[in-house]
SEFIZA-3560 file (N, C-alpha, C; in Angstrom, 3 decimals):
REM SEFIZA-3560
<numar><xx>145.233</xx><yy>56.880</yy><zz>83.866</zz><atom>N</atom></numar>
<numar><xx>145.248</xx><yy>55.803</yy><zz>83.348</zz><atom>CA</atom></numar>
<numar><xx>146.660</xx><yy>55.283</yy><zz>82.412</zz><atom>C</atom></numar>
<numar><xx>146.854</xx><yy>54.429</yy><zz>82.546</zz><atom>N</atom></numar>
<numar><xx>148.338</xx><yy>53.921</yy><zz>81.651</zz><atom>CA</atom></numar>
<numar><xx>148.042</xx><yy>54.449</yy><zz>80.473</zz><atom>C</atom></numar>
<numar><xx>148.300</xx><yy>54.715</yy><zz>79.154</zz><atom>N</atom></numar>
<numar><xx>148.403</xx><yy>53.804</yy><zz>77.695</zz><atom>CA</atom></numar>
<numar><xx>149.044</xx><yy>52.610</yy><zz>77.992</zz><atom>C</atom></numar>
<numar><xx>148.223</xx><yy>51.988</yy><zz>77.363</zz><atom>N</atom></numar>
<numar><xx>148.745</xx><yy>49.980</yy><zz>76.243</zz><atom>CA</atom></numar>
<numar><xx>149.805</xx><yy>50.389</yy><zz>76.418</zz><atom>C</atom></numar>
<numar><xx>150.309</xx><yy>51.480</yy><zz>75.253</zz><atom>N</atom></numar>
<numar><xx>151.719</xx><yy>51.797</yy><zz>73.736</zz><atom>CA</atom></numar>
<numar><xx>152.868</xx><yy>52.217</yy><zz>75.651</zz><atom>C</atom></numar>
<numar><xx>152.103</xx><yy>52.925</yy><zz>76.177</zz><atom>N</atom></numar>
<numar><xx>153.046</xx><yy>53.143</yy><zz>77.413</zz><atom>CA</atom></numar>
<numar><xx>154.268</xx><yy>52.419</yy><zz>78.450</zz><atom>C</atom></numar>
<numar><xx>152.972</xx><yy>51.793</yy><zz>78.855</zz><atom>N</atom></numar>
<numar><xx>152.841</xx><yy>50.827</yy><zz>79.359</zz><atom>CA</atom></numar>
<numar><xx>154.562</xx><yy>49.832</yy><zz>79.251</zz><atom>C</atom></numar>
<numar><xx>154.250</xx><yy>49.430</yy><zz>77.665</zz><atom>N</atom></numar>
<numar><xx>155.066</xx><yy>48.363</yy><zz>76.491</zz><atom>CA</atom></numar>
<numar><xx>156.402</xx><yy>48.976</yy><zz>77.066</zz><atom>C</atom></numar>
<numar><xx>155.867</xx><yy>50.169</yy><zz>75.967</zz><atom>N</atom></numar>
<numar><xx>157.721</xx><yy>51.213</yy><zz>76.177</zz><atom>CA</atom></numar>
<numar><xx>158.176</xx><yy>51.414</yy><zz>77.688</zz><atom>C</atom></numar>
<numar><xx>157.581</xx><yy>51.399</yy><zz>77.884</zz><atom>N</atom></numar>
<numar><xx>157.808</xx><yy>51.243</yy><zz>79.713</zz><atom>CA</atom></numar>
<numar><xx>158.585</xx><yy>50.339</yy><zz>80.585</zz><atom>C</atom></numar>
<numar><xx>157.860</xx><yy>49.118</yy><zz>79.860</zz><atom>N</atom></numar>
<numar><xx>157.930</xx><yy>47.375</yy><zz>80.403</zz><atom>CA</atom></numar>
<numar><xx>159.250</xx><yy>47.400</yy><zz>79.744</zz><atom>C</atom></numar>
<numar><xx>159.078</xx><yy>46.919</yy><zz>77.732</zz><atom>N</atom></numar>
<numar><xx>160.970</xx><yy>47.142</yy><zz>77.174</zz><atom>CA</atom></numar>
<numar><xx>161.772</xx><yy>47.382</yy><zz>77.483</zz><atom>C</atom></numar>
<numar><xx>161.427</xx><yy>49.021</yy><zz>78.187</zz><atom>N</atom></numar>
<numar><xx>162.444</xx><yy>49.409</yy><zz>78.791</zz><atom>CA</atom></numar>
<numar><xx>163.791</xx><yy>49.250</yy><zz>79.971</zz><atom>C</atom></numar>
<numar><xx>162.590</xx><yy>47.991</yy><zz>80.522</zz><atom>N</atom></numar>
<numar><xx>163.586</xx><yy>47.439</yy><zz>81.930</zz><atom>CA</atom></numar>
<numar><xx>163.811</xx><yy>46.497</yy><zz>81.059</zz><atom>C</atom></numar>
<numar><xx>163.250</xx><yy>45.499</yy><zz>80.290</zz><atom>N</atom></numar>
<numar><xx>164.773</xx><yy>45.006</yy><zz>79.671</zz><atom>CA</atom></numar>
<numar><xx>166.111</xx><yy>44.332</yy><zz>79.763</zz><atom>C</atom></numar>
<numar><xx>166.663</xx><yy>44.126</yy><zz>79.954</zz><atom>N</atom></numar>
<numar><xx>168.362</xx><yy>43.856</yy><zz>80.286</zz><atom>CA</atom></numar>
<numar><xx>168.021</xx><yy>44.202</yy><zz>78.098</zz><atom>C</atom></numar>
<numar><xx>169.257</xx><yy>44.564</yy><zz>77.818</zz><atom>N</atom></numar>
<numar><xx>170.146</xx><yy>44.842</yy><zz>76.305</zz><atom>CA</atom></numar>
<numar><xx>170.550</xx><yy>43.514</yy><zz>76.020</zz><atom>C</atom></numar>
<numar><xx>170.766</xx><yy>41.895</yy><zz>76.743</zz><atom>N</atom></numar>
<numar><xx>170.004</xx><yy>41.583</yy><zz>76.010</zz><atom>CA</atom></numar>
<numar><xx>168.829</xx><yy>40.133</yy><zz>75.069</zz><atom>C</atom></numar>
<numar><xx>167.810</xx><yy>41.317</yy><zz>75.546</zz><atom>N</atom></numar>
<numar><xx>166.283</xx><yy>41.293</yy><zz>75.660</zz><atom>CA</atom></numar>
<numar><xx>166.566</xx><yy>40.677</yy><zz>74.458</zz><atom>C</atom></numar>
<numar><xx>165.425</xx><yy>39.333</yy><zz>73.775</zz><atom>N</atom></numar>
<numar><xx>164.660</xx><yy>39.334</yy><zz>72.183</zz><atom>CA</atom></numar>
<numar><xx>163.485</xx><yy>38.892</yy><zz>71.899</zz><atom>C</atom></numar>
<numar><xx>163.516</xx><yy>38.688</yy><zz>70.773</zz><atom>N</atom></numar>
<numar><xx>161.664</xx><yy>39.749</yy><zz>70.480</zz><atom>CA</atom></numar>
<numar><xx>160.457</xx><yy>38.801</yy><zz>71.261</zz><atom>C</atom></numar>
<numar><xx>161.454</xx><yy>36.812</yy><zz>71.765</zz><atom>N</atom></numar>
<numar><xx>160.446</xx><yy>36.196</yy><zz>72.774</zz><atom>CA</atom></numar>
<numar><xx>160.489</xx><yy>37.176</yy><zz>73.469</zz><atom>C</atom></numar>
<numar><xx>160.744</xx><yy>37.766</yy><zz>74.227</zz><atom>N</atom></numar>
<numar><xx>160.751</xx><yy>38.067</yy><zz>76.282</zz><atom>CA</atom></numar>
<numar><xx>160.401</xx><yy>40.065</yy><zz>75.718</zz><atom>C</atom></numar>
<numar><xx>160.516</xx><yy>40.658</yy><zz>74.403</zz><atom>N</atom></numar>
<numar><xx>159.731</xx><yy>41.792</yy><zz>74.457</zz><atom>CA</atom></numar>
<numar><xx>158.157</xx><yy>40.986</yy><zz>74.431</zz><atom>C</atom></numar>
<numar><xx>157.760</xx><yy>40.871</yy><zz>73.467</zz><atom>N</atom></numar>
<numar><xx>156.463</xx><yy>40.048</yy><zz>73.103</zz><atom>CA</atom></numar>
<numar><xx>155.826</xx><yy>39.508</yy><zz>74.448</zz><atom>C</atom></numar>
<numar><xx>156.370</xx><yy>37.926</yy><zz>75.318</zz><atom>N</atom></numar>
<numar><xx>156.187</xx><yy>37.849</yy><zz>76.448</zz><atom>CA</atom></numar>
<numar><xx>155.796</xx><yy>39.256</yy><zz>77.539</zz><atom>C</atom></numar>
<numar><xx>156.253</xx><yy>39.788</yy><zz>77.801</zz><atom>N</atom></numar>
<numar><xx>156.212</xx><yy>41.045</yy><zz>78.733</zz><atom>CA</atom></numar>
<numar><xx>155.085</xx><yy>41.991</yy><zz>78.630</zz><atom>C</atom></numar>
<numar><xx>154.412</xx><yy>42.179</yy><zz>76.506</zz><atom>N</atom></numar>
<numar><xx>153.371</xx><yy>42.510</yy><zz>76.714</zz><atom>CA</atom></numar>
<numar><xx>152.122</xx><yy>42.142</yy><zz>76.229</zz><atom>C</atom></numar>
<numar><xx>152.270</xx><yy>40.209</yy><zz>75.868</zz><atom>N</atom></numar>
<numar><xx>151.422</xx><yy>39.951</yy><zz>76.435</zz><atom>CA</atom></numar>
<numar><xx>151.063</xx><yy>39.356</yy><zz>77.865</zz><atom>C</atom></numar>
<numar><xx>151.544</xx><yy>39.597</yy><zz>78.689</zz><atom>N</atom></numar>
<numar><xx>151.433</xx><yy>39.937</yy><zz>80.536</zz><atom>CA</atom></numar>
<numar><xx>150.820</xx><yy>41.162</yy><zz>81.194</zz><atom>C</atom></numar>
<numar><xx>151.542</xx><yy>41.076</yy><zz>79.972</zz><atom>N</atom></numar>
<numar><xx>150.468</xx><yy>42.918</yy><zz>80.251</zz><atom>CA</atom></numar>
<numar><xx>149.497</xx><yy>43.325</yy><zz>80.441</zz><atom>C</atom></numar>
<numar><xx>149.193</xx><yy>43.210</yy><zz>78.707</zz><atom>N</atom></numar>
<numar><xx>147.517</xx><yy>42.706</yy><zz>78.351</zz><atom>CA</atom></numar>
<numar><xx>146.412</xx><yy>41.441</yy><zz>79.038</zz><atom>C</atom></numar>
<numar><xx>147.019</xx><yy>39.984</yy><zz>80.243</zz><atom>N</atom></numar>
<numar><xx>146.843</xx><yy>39.516</yy><zz>80.192</zz><atom>CA</atom></numar>
<numar><xx>145.658</xx><yy>40.145</yy><zz>81.434</zz><atom>C</atom></numar>
<numar><xx>147.332</xx><yy>40.873</yy><zz>82.516</zz><atom>N</atom></numar>
<numar><xx>146.876</xx><yy>41.750</yy><zz>83.361</zz><atom>CA</atom></numar>
<numar><xx>145.350</xx><yy>42.353</yy><zz>83.251</zz><atom>C</atom></numar>
<numar><xx>146.398</xx><yy>43.141</yy><zz>82.553</zz><atom>N</atom></numar>
<numar><xx>144.737</xx><yy>44.240</yy><zz>82.217</zz><atom>CA</atom></numar>
<numar><xx>143.766</xx><yy>43.700</yy><zz>81.716</zz><atom>C</atom></numar>
<numar><xx>143.123</xx><yy>42.948</yy><zz>80.519</zz><atom>N</atom></numar>
<numar><xx>141.942</xx><yy>42.174</yy><zz>80.922</zz><atom>CA</atom></numar>
<numar><xx>140.733</xx><yy>41.650</yy><zz>81.853</zz><atom>C</atom></numar>
<numar><xx>142.516</xx><yy>40.966</yy><zz>82.454</zz><atom>N</atom></numar>
<numar><xx>142.245</xx><yy>40.317</yy><zz>84.209</zz><atom>CA</atom></numar>
<numar><xx>141.396</xx><yy>41.098</yy><zz>84.945</zz><atom>C</atom></numar>
<numar><xx>141.792</xx><yy>42.601</yy><zz>85.438</zz><atom>N</atom></numar>
<numar><xx>141.354</xx><yy>43.056</yy><zz>85.736</zz><atom>CA</atom></numar>
<numar><xx>139.971</xx><yy>44.081</yy><zz>85.448</zz><atom>C</atom></numar>
<numar><xx>139.800</xx><yy>44.257</yy><zz>84.571</zz><atom>N</atom></numar>
<numar><xx>138.171</xx><yy>44.364</yy><zz>82.654</zz><atom>CA</atom></numar>
<numar><xx>137.780</xx><yy>43.260</yy><zz>83.825</zz><atom>C</atom></numar>
<numar><xx>137.822</xx><yy>42.522</yy><zz>83.690</zz><atom>N</atom></numar>
<numar><xx>136.999</xx><yy>41.533</yy><zz>84.159</zz><atom>CA</atom></numar>
<numar><xx>135.952</xx><yy>41.580</yy><zz>85.504</zz><atom>C</atom></numar>
<numar><xx>137.497</xx><yy>41.374</yy><zz>87.036</zz><atom>N</atom></numar>
<numar><xx>136.922</xx><yy>42.299</yy><zz>87.970</zz><atom>CA</atom></numar>
<numar><xx>136.042</xx><yy>43.484</yy><zz>87.978</zz><atom>C</atom></numar>
<numar><xx>136.680</xx><yy>44.670</yy><zz>86.895</zz><atom>N</atom></numar>
<numar><xx>135.668</xx><yy>45.609</yy><zz>87.793</zz><atom>CA</atom></numar>
<numar><xx>133.951</xx><yy>44.547</yy><zz>87.074</zz><atom>C</atom></numar>
<numar><xx>133.809</xx><yy>44.465</yy><zz>85.573</zz><atom>N</atom></numar>
<numar><xx>132.910</xx><yy>43.906</yy><zz>85.765</zz><atom>CA</atom></numar>
<numar><xx>132.119</xx><yy>43.424</yy><zz>86.125</zz><atom>C</atom></numar>
<numar><xx>132.766</xx><yy>42.606</yy><zz>87.534</zz><atom>N</atom></numar>
<numar><xx>131.694</xx><yy>40.957</yy><zz>87.604</zz><atom>CA</atom></numar>
<numar><xx>131.678</xx><yy>40.244</yy><zz>86.955</zz><atom>C</atom></numar>
<numar><xx>132.678</xx><yy>40.089</yy><zz>85.779</zz><atom>N</atom></numar>
<numar><xx>132.971</xx><yy>38.831</yy><zz>85.450</zz><atom>CA</atom></numar>
<numar><xx>133.755</xx><yy>37.286</yy><zz>86.463</zz><atom>C</atom></numar>
<numar><xx>134.080</xx><yy>37.230</yy><zz>87.464</zz><atom>N</atom></numar>
<numar><xx>134.979</xx><yy>36.392</yy><zz>88.501</zz><atom>CA</atom></numar>
<numar><xx>133.424</xx><yy>35.814</yy><zz>88.631</zz><atom>C</atom></numar>
<numar><xx>134.544</xx><yy>34.542</yy><zz>89.229</zz><atom>N</atom></numar>
<numar><xx>133.546</xx><yy>33.012</yy><zz>89.670</zz><atom>CA</atom></numar>
<numar><xx>134.033</xx><yy>33.535</yy><zz>91.184</zz><atom>C</atom></numar>
<numar><xx>133.462</xx><yy>32.707</yy><zz>92.543</zz><atom>N</atom></numar>
<numar><xx>133.801</xx><yy>32.239</yy><zz>93.667</zz><atom>CA</atom></numar>
<numar><xx>135.588</xx><yy>31.457</yy><zz>94.083</zz><atom>C</atom></numar>
<numar><xx>135.640</xx><yy>30.822</yy><zz>94.728</zz><atom>N</atom></numar>
<numar><xx>137.165</xx><yy>30.078</yy><zz>94.776</zz><atom>CA</atom></numar>
<numar><xx>136.415</xx><yy>28.727</yy><zz>95.487</zz><atom>C</atom></numar>
<numar><xx>135.259</xx><yy>29.029</yy><zz>95.758</zz><atom>N</atom></numar>
<numar><xx>134.762</xx><yy>26.778</yy><zz>96.324</zz><atom>CA</atom></numar>
<numar><xx>133.888</xx><yy>26.698</yy><zz>94.607</zz><atom>C</atom></numar>
<numar><xx>133.380</xx><yy>27.815</yy><zz>94.003</zz><atom>N</atom></numar>
<numar><xx>133.448</xx><yy>26.936</yy><zz>92.772</zz><atom>CA</atom></numar>
<numar><xx>135.066</xx><yy>26.307</yy><zz>91.205</zz><atom>C</atom></numar>
<numar><xx>134.951</xx><yy>26.916</yy><zz>91.937</zz><atom>N</atom></numar>
<numar><xx>136.502</xx><yy>26.928</yy><zz>91.136</zz><atom>CA</atom></numar>
<numar><xx>137.256</xx><yy>25.888</yy><zz>91.367</zz><atom>C</atom></numar>
<numar><xx>137.085</xx><yy>25.712</yy><zz>93.093</zz><atom>N</atom></numar>
<numar><xx>137.475</xx><yy>24.632</yy><zz>93.362</zz><atom>CA</atom></numar>
<numar><xx>137.038</xx><yy>23.076</yy><zz>93.259</zz><atom>C</atom></numar>
<numar><xx>134.592</xx><yy>23.444</yy><zz>93.146</zz><atom>N</atom></numar>
<numar><xx>134.228</xx><yy>21.831</yy><zz>92.392</zz><atom>CA</atom></numar>
<numar><xx>134.856</xx><yy>22.021</yy><zz>90.644</zz><atom>C</atom></numar>
<numar><xx>134.936</xx><yy>23.008</yy><zz>90.109</zz><atom>N</atom></numar>
<numar><xx>135.553</xx><yy>22.947</yy><zz>88.659</zz><atom>CA</atom></numar>
<numar><xx>136.853</xx><yy>22.315</yy><zz>88.559</zz><atom>C</atom></numar>
<numar><xx>137.963</xx><yy>22.575</yy><zz>89.277</zz><atom>N</atom></numar>
<numar><xx>139.115</xx><yy>21.258</yy><zz>89.103</zz><atom>CA</atom></numar>
<numar><xx>138.753</xx><yy>20.318</yy><zz>89.725</zz><atom>C</atom></numar>
<numar><xx>137.348</xx><yy>19.873</yy><zz>90.427</zz><atom>N</atom></numar>
<numar><xx>137.224</xx><yy>18.233</yy><zz>90.469</zz><atom>CA</atom></numar>
<numar><xx>136.660</xx><yy>17.699</yy><zz>89.429</zz><atom>C</atom></numar>
<numar><xx>136.747</xx><yy>18.059</yy><zz>88.680</zz><atom>N</atom></numar>
<numar><xx>136.006</xx><yy>17.287</yy><zz>87.040</zz><atom>CA</atom></numar>
<numar><xx>137.269</xx><yy>17.058</yy><zz>86.450</zz><atom>C</atom></numar>
<numar><xx>138.216</xx><yy>17.931</yy><zz>86.164</zz><atom>N</atom></numar>
<numar><xx>139.828</xx><yy>17.866</yy><zz>85.838</zz><atom>CA</atom></numar>
<numar><xx>140.830</xx><yy>16.890</yy><zz>86.364</zz><atom>C</atom></numar>
//
């Protein structure tokens, strides 16, 4: 498994030279959220589509 640091460096290196600090921070933020989502799935911390649809009715 690739470390977060290596993933961040790789993602940043793929950004255009015109990228600003917000672009870099957003890219790292997305990587972090994806990793946390993958961990949640591995730990079974998910809900079914049906449960989500029911929850959305109250929005």
